[in-house]
N, C-alpha and C positions, 0 to 999 in steps of 0.2 A: 292795270298799271304796273303790275309786278314784272311783266315782260320788259317794259321800258326801264324799270329800275335795274333789272339784270343786265340789259345792254349797256347802261351807264356804268354799272359796277365792273363790267368786263372791259371798259375803256373804249367802247365802240361809238360813243357820242362824239361827233365831229361837227364843228361849225362850218357853214358854207364859207368858201374862200372869200376873204376881204371884209367879213362882218366886223371883226374887231377894229380893223383899220378905219372902216366907216364910222364906227362908234367914236373912235379917237378924233377923227376929223370933225364930226358933229359937236363933240365936247369942246374942241378948240374954238369953235364958232359960237359957243354958249347956247347950243341947241339941245333942249332936253330930249331924252330918249325914254319911251314907254314901250313895254312889251305886253302883249295880250296873248292868252292861250286858252285852249280848251282843257289843258291838263290841270289837275288839282294843284293847289298852292305848294304842297310838300314837294311834288315833282318839279314844279317850276323853280323853286328855290334850289333844288339839287342841280338842275340844269345850269342855272346862273352861276352856281359855285364851281361846278366842274369846268365850265367854259371860261371861268375867271372874268365874268362880266360885272361883278359887284360894283366896281368903280365906274362903270359906264352907264348902268341903268338908273334912271331917276325914279321910275315908277313902274310897277308891274301889276297886272290884274289877271286873276284866274277866273274861268267861267263860273265857278261855284260862288264867287263873291258878288255876282250881279243877278238880277231877276231873270234876265234872258241872255243866253249865249248867242253865238253866231247863228244866223246872219244878222240878228238884231244889233243895233249900235251901242248897246249898254256898256260893253267893256271899253269901247273907245270913249264914250261919254264920261265914264268913271275916271279914265286916265287923264282927262283934261280938266277935271273939276278943280 
């Protein structure tokens, strides 16, 4: 994960075009947003902060927080509890 942290620290993390706009649209329709990832919680939180998604994400799940990561549905199930 150190390599990912270095890339983020170097300012190389970029969101896919339109993601923030999609989040804003979903929020305006009162649709909750969940993010799941195989990254550890610490890296996930850093990504959310750098991309300024704190006000958009309702819930997030890292693979280490469930019994089984992908392709098992555990992260999705946890996000809709």
